[in-house]
VEXKEBA-862646 format. One record per residue (C-alpha): residue number from 1; residue in one letter; x, y, z. Coordinates in Angstrom, 2 decimals. Example, Ala and Ser with C-alpha at 12.3 -4.5 7.8 and 13.67 -1.06 7.14 Angstrom:
<vokes>
[voke 1,'A',[12.30,-4.50,7.80]]
[voke 2,'S',[13.67,-1.06,7.14]]
</vokes>
This chain:
<vokes>
[voke 1,'M',[-0.54,-147.96,136.60]]
[voke 2,'Y',[0.85,-147.39,133.07]]
[voke 3,'H',[-1.22,-145.85,130.10]]
[voke 4,'N',[-0.49,-144.31,127.12]]
[voke 5,'R',[0.65,-140.91,126.85]]
[voke 6,'L',[-2.36,-137.88,127.39]]
[voke 7,'I',[-0.90,-134.63,126.12]]
[voke 8,'P',[-2.38,-131.06,126.72]]
[voke 9,'C',[-1.02,-128.95,123.47]]
[voke 10,'L',[-0.78,-125.30,124.31]]
[voke 11,'S',[-1.40,-122.95,121.28]]
[voke 12,'L',[0.69,-119.28,121.68]]
[voke 13,'R',[0.15,-116.40,120.03]]
[voke 14,'D',[2.06,-112.96,120.90]]
[voke 15,'H',[2.50,-114.33,124.35]]
[voke 16,'G',[-1.18,-115.38,124.84]]
[voke 17,'L',[-2.85,-118.85,124.91]]
[voke 18,'V',[-4.87,-119.27,122.27]]
[voke 19,'K',[-7.02,-122.09,120.25]]
[voke 20,'T',[-7.84,-121.70,116.80]]
[voke 21,'V',[-10.41,-124.12,114.23]]
[voke 22,'Q',[-9.09,-125.82,111.69]]
[voke 23,'F',[-6.08,-124.08,111.88]]
[voke 24,'K',[-7.76,-120.37,110.99]]
[voke 25,'N',[-8.74,-117.41,113.82]]
[voke 26,'G',[-7.48,-118.04,117.49]]
[voke 27,'R',[-9.56,-117.28,120.08]]
[voke 28,'Y',[-7.71,-115.88,122.95]]
[voke 29,'L',[-7.74,-118.00,126.14]]
[voke 30,'G',[-5.21,-116.19,129.00]]
[voke 31,'D',[-1.84,-116.12,130.10]]
[voke 32,'P',[-0.10,-120.09,128.71]]
[voke 33,'I',[2.08,-119.71,132.26]]
[voke 34,'N',[-0.87,-119.94,134.67]]
[voke 35,'A',[-2.05,-123.11,132.44]]
[voke 36,'V',[1.51,-124.84,132.61]]
[voke 37,'K',[0.74,-124.38,136.60]]
[voke 38,'I',[-2.31,-125.73,137.05]]
[voke 39,'Y',[-1.30,-128.76,134.69]]
[voke 40,'N',[1.48,-129.33,137.25]]
[voke 41,'D',[-0.67,-129.69,139.62]]
[voke 42,'R',[-2.81,-132.10,137.72]]
[voke 43,'E',[0.24,-133.85,137.31]]
[voke 44,'V',[0.15,-133.99,133.34]]
[voke 45,'D',[2.22,-136.81,131.45]]
[voke 46,'E',[3.79,-134.14,129.10]]
[voke 47,'I',[2.70,-130.80,127.37]]
[voke 48,'F',[3.50,-129.63,124.09]]
[voke 49,'I',[4.22,-125.66,123.04]]
[voke 50,'L',[3.18,-124.35,119.50]]
[voke 51,'D',[4.07,-121.43,118.92]]
[voke 52,'I',[0.86,-121.11,115.80]]
[voke 53,'D',[2.57,-118.02,113.97]]
[voke 54,'A',[6.50,-117.89,114.23]]
[voke 55,'T',[6.67,-120.05,111.05]]
[voke 56,'K',[4.41,-118.02,109.56]]
[voke 57,'N',[6.11,-114.86,110.38]]
[voke 58,'K',[9.54,-116.29,109.79]]
[voke 59,'K',[10.32,-115.22,113.08]]
[voke 60,'H',[12.57,-118.37,115.30]]
[voke 61,'P',[11.39,-119.19,119.01]]
[voke 62,'D',[10.93,-116.75,121.28]]
[voke 63,'I',[14.16,-118.09,124.14]]
[voke 64,'E',[13.25,-115.12,126.58]]
[voke 65,'Y',[9.38,-116.32,126.87]]
[voke 66,'L',[9.28,-119.73,126.44]]
[voke 67,'K',[12.44,-119.92,129.14]]
[voke 68,'K',[9.58,-118.31,131.46]]
[voke 69,'I',[7.42,-121.05,130.22]]
[voke 70,'T',[9.48,-124.01,131.22]]
[voke 71,'Q',[11.16,-122.25,134.24]]
[voke 72,'Q',[7.57,-123.49,135.36]]
[voke 73,'C',[7.08,-126.25,134.24]]
[voke 74,'F',[7.49,-129.68,135.49]]
[voke 75,'M',[7.11,-132.08,133.49]]
[voke 76,'P',[8.55,-133.13,129.90]]
[voke 77,'A',[7.68,-130.61,127.65]]
[voke 78,'G',[7.73,-130.28,123.26]]
[voke 79,'Y',[8.50,-127.48,121.17]]
[voke 80,'A',[7.48,-125.99,118.00]]
[voke 81,'G',[6.92,-122.87,115.98]]
[voke 82,'G',[9.86,-121.42,114.04]]
[voke 83,'V',[12.31,-124.16,114.23]]
[voke 84,'S',[14.94,-123.29,111.29]]
[voke 85,'T',[18.19,-123.74,112.41]]
[voke 86,'I',[20.16,-125.78,114.24]]
[voke 87,'D',[20.85,-123.07,116.46]]
[voke 88,'D',[17.00,-123.11,117.33]]
[voke 89,'V',[17.36,-126.87,118.61]]
[voke 90,'K',[20.21,-126.11,120.55]]
[voke 91,'K',[19.18,-123.34,122.76]]
[voke 92,'L',[15.74,-125.13,122.94]]
[voke 93,'F',[17.39,-127.69,124.99]]
[voke 94,'E',[19.31,-125.60,126.93]]
[voke 95,'I',[16.18,-123.62,128.71]]
[voke 96,'G',[14.95,-127.16,129.17]]
[voke 97,'F',[12.41,-128.59,126.63]]
[voke 98,'E',[12.95,-132.26,126.03]]
[voke 99,'K',[11.70,-132.97,122.17]]
[voke 100,'V',[12.18,-130.73,119.43]]
[voke 101,'A',[9.45,-130.91,116.98]]
[voke 102,'I',[10.38,-129.84,113.27]]
[voke 103,'G',[7.34,-128.84,110.76]]
[voke 104,'S',[7.74,-126.70,107.50]]
[voke 105,'A',[11.60,-126.47,107.80]]
[voke 106,'A',[11.80,-130.55,107.88]]
[voke 107,'Y',[10.49,-130.00,104.57]]
[voke 108,'L',[12.43,-127.00,103.34]]
[voke 109,'N',[15.88,-128.29,104.71]]
[voke 110,'L',[15.80,-132.20,105.29]]
[voke 111,'E',[19.68,-131.98,106.52]]
[voke 112,'L',[18.25,-130.03,109.83]]
[voke 113,'I',[16.48,-133.16,111.32]]
[voke 114,'E',[19.67,-135.60,110.40]]
[voke 115,'K',[21.68,-133.21,111.63]]
[voke 116,'A',[20.02,-132.24,115.10]]
[voke 117,'A',[19.12,-136.06,115.64]]
[voke 118,'S',[23.05,-136.85,115.26]]
[voke 119,'I',[23.95,-134.34,118.18]]
[voke 120,'Y',[20.34,-134.93,120.35]]
[voke 121,'G',[19.57,-138.10,119.78]]
[voke 122,'S',[16.62,-139.34,117.45]]
[voke 123,'Q',[14.57,-139.58,120.61]]
[voke 124,'S',[14.50,-136.12,121.80]]
[voke 125,'I',[13.86,-134.80,117.65]]
[voke 126,'V',[10.32,-134.77,116.73]]
[voke 127,'G',[9.19,-134.77,112.45]]
[voke 128,'V',[5.57,-132.62,112.73]]
[voke 129,'M',[3.04,-133.56,109.71]]
[voke 130,'D',[0.11,-131.10,109.04]]
[voke 131,'V',[-2.17,-133.27,107.29]]
[voke 132,'L',[-5.73,-131.86,105.51]]
[voke 133,'N',[-8.16,-134.49,104.49]]
[voke 134,'V',[-10.65,-132.83,101.59]]
[voke 135,'N',[-13.08,-135.75,100.63]]
[voke 136,'G',[-10.63,-138.64,101.49]]
[voke 137,'S',[-7.85,-137.17,99.99]]
[voke 138,'R',[-5.23,-136.26,102.51]]
[voke 139,'S',[-2.27,-134.19,101.68]]
[voke 140,'V',[1.02,-132.78,103.92]]
[voke 141,'F',[1.00,-129.04,104.34]]
[voke 142,'I',[3.06,-126.43,105.77]]
[voke 143,'E',[3.36,-123.15,107.01]]
[voke 144,'S',[0.88,-123.61,109.40]]
[voke 145,'G',[-1.71,-125.02,106.56]]
[voke 146,'R',[-1.01,-122.66,104.11]]
[voke 147,'K',[0.73,-124.47,101.54]]
[voke 148,'K',[0.61,-128.05,100.07]]
[voke 149,'V',[3.48,-130.58,99.20]]
[voke 150,'S',[2.67,-133.83,98.87]]
[voke 151,'D',[0.12,-135.68,98.47]]
[voke 152,'D',[1.82,-139.28,99.36]]
[voke 153,'I',[1.43,-138.74,103.67]]
[voke 154,'E',[3.07,-142.60,103.57]]
[voke 155,'K',[6.46,-141.75,101.77]]
[voke 156,'Y',[6.37,-138.41,103.79]]
[voke 157,'A',[6.08,-140.02,107.05]]
[voke 158,'R',[9.11,-141.88,106.08]]
[voke 159,'R',[11.18,-139.59,104.91]]
[voke 160,'L',[11.33,-138.06,107.77]]
[voke 161,'V',[11.89,-140.88,110.01]]
[voke 162,'E',[14.46,-142.10,107.82]]
[voke 163,'N',[16.45,-138.67,108.15]]
[voke 164,'G',[16.13,-138.70,111.93]]
[voke 165,'A',[13.21,-138.03,113.47]]
[voke 166,'G',[12.16,-140.49,116.59]]
[voke 167,'E',[9.06,-139.67,117.17]]
[voke 168,'L',[5.98,-138.10,114.73]]
[voke 169,'Y',[3.61,-136.09,115.59]]
[voke 170,'I',[0.41,-135.89,113.48]]
[voke 171,'N',[-1.47,-133.02,112.85]]
[voke 172,'S',[-4.69,-133.15,111.60]]
[voke 173,'I',[-5.99,-130.06,110.37]]
[voke 174,'D',[-9.67,-130.35,109.22]]
[voke 175,'R',[-10.01,-131.91,112.76]]
[voke 176,'D',[-8.47,-129.61,115.02]]
[voke 177,'G',[-10.64,-127.76,117.31]]
[voke 178,'M',[-13.60,-129.79,116.09]]
[voke 179,'M',[-13.92,-132.36,119.16]]
[voke 180,'S',[-15.39,-134.89,116.90]]
[voke 181,'G',[-13.38,-137.25,117.18]]
[voke 182,'Y',[-9.45,-138.02,115.54]]
[voke 183,'D',[-9.01,-139.19,111.74]]
[voke 184,'L',[-8.60,-142.87,112.93]]
[voke 185,'E',[-7.79,-143.91,109.43]]
[voke 186,'L',[-5.16,-141.20,109.01]]
[voke 187,'I',[-3.37,-142.69,112.12]]
[voke 188,'S',[-3.76,-146.00,110.48]]
[voke 189,'I',[-1.97,-145.22,107.46]]
[voke 190,'I',[0.88,-143.85,109.45]]
[voke 191,'S',[1.41,-146.38,112.10]]
[voke 192,'K',[1.65,-148.84,109.56]]
[voke 193,'S',[4.31,-147.14,107.47]]
[voke 194,'V',[6.90,-145.73,110.41]]
[voke 195,'D',[8.20,-148.26,113.54]]
[voke 196,'V',[8.63,-144.97,115.53]]
[voke 197,'P',[6.36,-143.49,118.17]]
[voke 198,'I',[3.56,-141.71,116.64]]
[voke 199,'V',[1.80,-138.29,118.32]]
[voke 200,'V',[-1.50,-137.55,117.51]]
[voke 201,'C',[-3.62,-134.40,117.68]]
[voke 202,'G',[-6.56,-132.60,116.40]]
[voke 203,'G',[-10.14,-133.71,117.10]]
[voke 204,'A',[-9.86,-134.86,120.60]]
[voke 205,'G',[-13.30,-134.39,123.10]]
[voke 206,'S',[-13.47,-137.01,124.92]]
[voke 207,'I',[-11.30,-139.29,126.89]]
[voke 208,'Q',[-12.98,-142.08,124.69]]
[voke 209,'D',[-11.86,-140.23,121.61]]
[voke 210,'C',[-8.25,-140.48,122.93]]
[voke 211,'A',[-8.83,-144.39,123.81]]
[voke 212,'K',[-10.02,-145.09,119.98]]
[voke 213,'A',[-7.03,-143.25,118.45]]
[voke 214,'V',[-5.00,-145.08,120.59]]
[voke 215,'R',[-6.54,-148.63,119.49]]
[voke 216,'A',[-5.94,-147.27,115.90]]
[voke 217,'G',[-2.25,-146.90,116.07]]
[voke 218,'A',[-1.19,-143.46,118.01]]
[voke 219,'N',[1.39,-144.13,121.13]]
[voke 220,'A',[0.33,-141.08,122.48]]
[voke 221,'V',[-2.54,-138.56,122.24]]
[voke 222,'A',[-2.64,-134.76,122.31]]
[voke 223,'A',[-5.14,-132.24,122.44]]
[voke 224,'G',[-6.07,-128.21,122.66]]
[voke 225,'S',[-9.31,-127.98,123.21]]
[voke 226,'M',[-10.55,-130.62,125.38]]
[voke 227,'F',[-7.88,-129.35,128.21]]
[voke 228,'V',[-9.41,-125.49,128.08]]
[voke 229,'Y',[-13.48,-125.80,127.37]]
[voke 230,'W',[-15.24,-127.35,129.17]]
[voke 231,'G',[-19.42,-128.04,128.41]]
[voke 232,'R',[-21.16,-127.54,125.35]]
[voke 233,'K',[-20.62,-123.45,125.17]]
[voke 234,'K',[-17.03,-123.87,125.65]]
[voke 235,'A',[-16.63,-122.25,128.54]]
[voke 236,'V',[-12.92,-121.53,129.54]]
[voke 237,'L',[-11.45,-124.23,131.63]]
[voke 238,'I',[-8.52,-125.75,131.58]]
[voke 239,'N',[-8.14,-128.73,132.51]]
[voke 240,'Y',[-7.46,-132.79,132.71]]
[voke 241,'P',[-8.63,-136.17,134.10]]
[voke 242,'D',[-7.49,-137.99,137.36]]
[voke 243,'S',[-5.25,-140.49,136.99]]
[voke 244,'D',[-7.55,-143.12,137.26]]
[voke 245,'K',[-10.12,-141.81,134.64]]
[voke 246,'I',[-7.26,-142.43,131.86]]
[voke 247,'V',[-8.15,-145.62,130.15]]
[voke 248,'L',[-6.37,-145.56,126.64]]
</vokes>
């Protein structure tokens, strides 16, 4: 039975799997390759790999390590983190990623998205928006949530799409790791602003939260905490629902 995509998002730091809260700190959870193997067994729709320190530390994607991950990955995979040149994009596709997401570099060098889309097709290039909501006012941030670059989220989304992004990845900074539900208003605003698929992340605590996000306009839902924690005390347990439980 068809269902909207439900995507585990794995955050990497120094080759370890971590989980942040509101883009801060980062609890070490184990080996990301082991997590990928479990997701293979669970037959997940897709996974998304995010190196949360690459851009902040001005590093390019760690191709040799990422190759070890893609060699164990039997489902479509996307990547974000430190992508700043067309050579980065090229190498990521060569080692097996099906989508490459561009965040900070899209703001600093919009031509990168345009060039990448012209070479590899817009369907493979994802524009990233990290959005912080403070008292109902939403702004786009880059550099792992450290630098505000726009107070007009609709204009920013359209700018990414007009320059070649075939999909948008919308990350809610204030809901990251909170497991209290997605920012449904944000999803509605962005989905009405562009005509490409949007993937949303930040806030998922249950399948019901994911279903609400889809009803608000998301084409796919990504989550971190929901797929690495279990129970009220957040015991570490890599998990993914059975296909008959995914109703979005």
